[in-house]
C-alpha positions in Angstrom: 64.1 -77.6 -121.2 63.2 -74.8 -118.8 60.8 -73.3 -121.4 59.0 -76.6 -121.6 58.6 -76.8 -117.8 57.2 -73.3 -117.7 54.8 -74.2 -120.6 53.7 -77.3 -118.8 53.1 -75.4 -115.6 51.1 -72.8 -117.4 49.0 -75.5 -119.0 48.4 -77.2 -115.7 47.3 -73.9 -114.1 44.9 -73.3 -117.0 43.5 -76.8 -116.6 43.0 -76.2 -112.8 41.2 -72.9 -113.5 38.9 -74.5 -116.1 38.1 -77.4 -113.7 37.3 -74.9 -110.9 35.1 -72.9 -113.3 33.2 -76.1 -114.4 32.8 -77.1 -110.7 31.5 -73.7 -109.8 29.0 -73.8 -112.7 27.8 -77.2 -111.6 27.3 -76.0 -108.0 25.4 -72.9 -109.2 23.3 -75.0 -111.5 22.6 -77.5 -108.7 21.5 -74.7 -106.4 19.2 -73.3 -109.0 17.7 -76.7 -109.5 17.0 -77.1 -105.8 15.1 -73.8 -105.6 12.6 -74.8 -108.4 9.1 -75.5 -107.1 7.9 -79.1 -106.9 5.0 -80.0 -109.3 2.1 -81.6 -107.4 -1.6 -82.2 -108.1 -3.6 -79.0 -108.3 -5.3 -78.2 -105.0 -9.1 -78.3 -105.0 -10.1 -75.2 -103.1 -13.8 -75.3 -103.9 -14.9 -75.4 -100.3 -11.9 -73.5 -98.8 -11.9 -70.0 -97.5 -10.7 -67.9 -100.4 -9.8 -64.2 -100.9 -9.8 -62.4 -104.3 -11.4 -62.9 -107.6 -13.1 -66.3 -108.1 -11.7 -66.6 -111.7 -8.2 -65.2 -111.0 -5.6 -66.8 -113.3 -3.5 -67.9 -110.3 -4.4 -69.6 -107.1 -2.1 -69.4 -104.1 -2.8 -71.9 -101.4 -1.4 -71.6 -97.9 -1.3 -74.8 -95.8 -1.1 -73.3 -92.3 -1.6 -74.1 -88.6 -3.0 -71.6 -86.1 -0.4 -72.9 -83.6 2.5 -72.4 -85.9 4.8 -69.4 -85.2 6.2 -69.5 -88.7 2.7 -69.3 -90.2 2.2 -66.1 -88.1 5.5 -64.7 -89.3 4.5 -65.5 -92.9 1.2 -63.7 -92.4 3.1 -60.7 -91.2 5.9 -60.6 -93.7 4.7 -62.2 -97.0 0.9 -62.2 -97.0 0.4 -58.4 -97.0 2.7 -58.0 -100.0 0.9 -60.8 -101.8 -2.5 -59.3 -101.2 -1.4 -55.8 -102.1 0.3 -56.8 -105.4 -1.7 -59.7 -106.6 -5.0 -60.4 -104.8 -6.4 -56.9 -104.8 -5.4 -56.5 -108.5 -7.4 -59.5 -109.4 -4.4 -61.7 -110.5 -4.4 -64.1 -107.6 -7.0 -66.0 -105.5 -5.7 -66.8 -102.1 -7.0 -69.9 -100.2 -6.2 -71.4 -96.8 -6.0 -75.0 -95.8 -5.9 -76.0 -92.1 -3.0 -78.2 -91.0 -3.2 -80.1 -87.7 0.4 -80.7 -86.9 -0.1 -79.4 -83.3 -2.8 -81.9 -82.4 -5.9 -81.1 -80.4 -5.3 -77.3 -80.3 -4.8 -77.2 -84.1 -8.0 -79.2 -84.5 -9.9 -77.0 -82.2 -8.7 -73.8 -83.9 -9.6 -75.3 -87.3 -13.1 -76.3 -86.1 -13.7 -72.8 -84.8 -12.4 -71.1 -87.9 -14.6 -73.4 -90.1 -17.6 -72.5 -88.0 -17.0 -68.8 -88.5 -16.5 -69.4 -92.2 -19.7 -71.3 -92.4 -21.9 -68.9 -90.4 -20.2 -65.6 -91.0 -18.0 -65.8 -94.2 -17.7 -62.1 -94.4 -15.8 -62.0 -91.1 -13.7 -65.2 -91.6 -10.5 -63.5 -92.5 -10.7 -61.1 -89.5 -11.2 -64.1 -87.2 -8.4 -66.0 -89.0 -6.0 -63.1 -88.4 -7.1 -62.6 -84.8 -6.3 -66.3 -84.1 -2.8 -65.8 -85.4 -2.4 -62.5 -83.5 -3.3 -64.3 -80.3 -0.3 -66.5 -80.4 2.0 -66.1 -77.4 5.3 -64.4 -78.1 7.1 -67.1 -76.0 6.6 -70.8 -75.2 4.6 -71.6 -78.3 4.1 -75.2 -77.2 2.2 -74.2 -74.1 -1.6 -74.8 -74.3 -3.2 -71.5 -75.2 -5.7 -72.3 -78.0 -8.5 -73.3 -75.7 -12.3 -72.9 -76.1 -12.3 -70.0 -73.6 -9.5 -68.2 -75.5 -11.2 -68.7 -78.8 -14.5 -67.2 -77.5 -12.5 -64.3 -76.0 -11.0 -63.7 -79.5 -14.4 -64.0 -81.1 -15.7 -61.4 -78.6 -13.7 -58.8 -80.5 -15.9 -59.4 -83.6 -19.5 -58.6 -82.9 -20.7 -60.4 -86.0 -19.8 -63.7 -84.5 -22.5 -65.4 -82.3 -20.4 -66.8 -79.4 -23.2 -69.1 -78.3 -23.3 -70.8 -81.7 -19.5 -70.9 -81.9 -19.3 -72.5 -78.5 -21.8 -75.1 -79.5 -20.0 -75.8 -82.8 -16.7 -76.4 -80.9 -18.3 -78.6 -78.3 -20.1 -80.7 -80.9 -17.2 -80.6 -83.4 -19.9 -79.5 -85.9 -17.4 -78.6 -88.7 -15.2 -81.7 -88.4 -16.2 -82.8 -91.9 -14.6 -79.6 -93.3 -11.5 -80.2 -91.2 -11.2 -83.7 -92.5 -11.4 -82.4 -96.1 -8.3 -80.3 -95.2 -6.6 -83.3 -93.7 -7.1 -85.1 -97.0 -5.7 -82.2 -99.0 -2.6 -82.1 -96.7 -2.0 -85.8 -97.2 -2.6 -85.6 -101.0 -0.2 -82.7 -101.4 2.4 -84.3 -99.3 2.7 -81.3 -97.0 5.3 -81.9 -94.3 5.9 -78.4 -92.9 3.9 -75.2 -92.2 3.5 -72.9 -93.8 3.6 -74.6 -97.2 2.8 -72.4 -100.2 1.4 -73.9 -103.5 0.9 -71.8 -106.6 -1.2 -73.5 -109.3 0.0 -76.9 -108.3 3.6 -75.8 -107.7 4.9 -76.2 -104.2 7.5 -73.6 -103.2 10.7 -74.7 -101.5 11.0 -71.6 -99.4 7.7 -70.0 -98.4 9.5 -66.8 -97.3 11.2 -66.2 -100.6 8.8 -63.6 -101.9 10.8 -63.0 -105.1 10.6 -66.7 -106.0 6.8 -66.6 -105.3 6.5 -63.5 -107.6 8.5 -65.3 -110.3 6.2 -68.3 -110.3 3.0 -66.1 -110.2 4.2 -64.0 -113.1 5.1 -67.0 -115.1 1.7 -68.6 -114.5 0.0 -65.3 -115.5 2.1 -65.3 -118.7 1.2 -68.9 -119.5 -2.5 -68.2 -119.1 -2.4 -65.3 -121.6 
């Protein structure tokens, strides 16, 4: 009788361990499923500012906002690696879409950036970076992205005609381009900034560079 009890207890322990193992596998599988990118409609970047080879096999799109601190952080932490490893090697074309989650300031910054892109495309990315660099280190919600500040930033880039930039901001001359971006944001279902989309695959975590690399490499492999 005692031997039967021991056997039953051992059997019960084995069952518990098996159940725990299965549960652990389910949790791991679920977590892996959650990190997979979301498939969306491929982004049309025909009129968007783009960096890299026109016919690169992979297009990485950043949906960003010049008022967004996380976008600035992404530009400092992830963007340089992406450019170094993939854009400059001809494997990736990088495009930017304006997001207007911070209202009038976001709109003004986008109008100014589109103006520079239209009139001085060669200096667009320098101006783009300068706008992000100008973000305050504290109190991000305070009003800082003003016409005066934008012109001050543009003053550091002699290629930009400040008079024309001022006129474009006052007349909202590039609002049609900004509205194109608004449509892309809506079509893609973007709900946070930055949002990163790789050949129509929306990344769950824009700061997970290893996951970004994995998707890029798979896309390159699929194109070959």
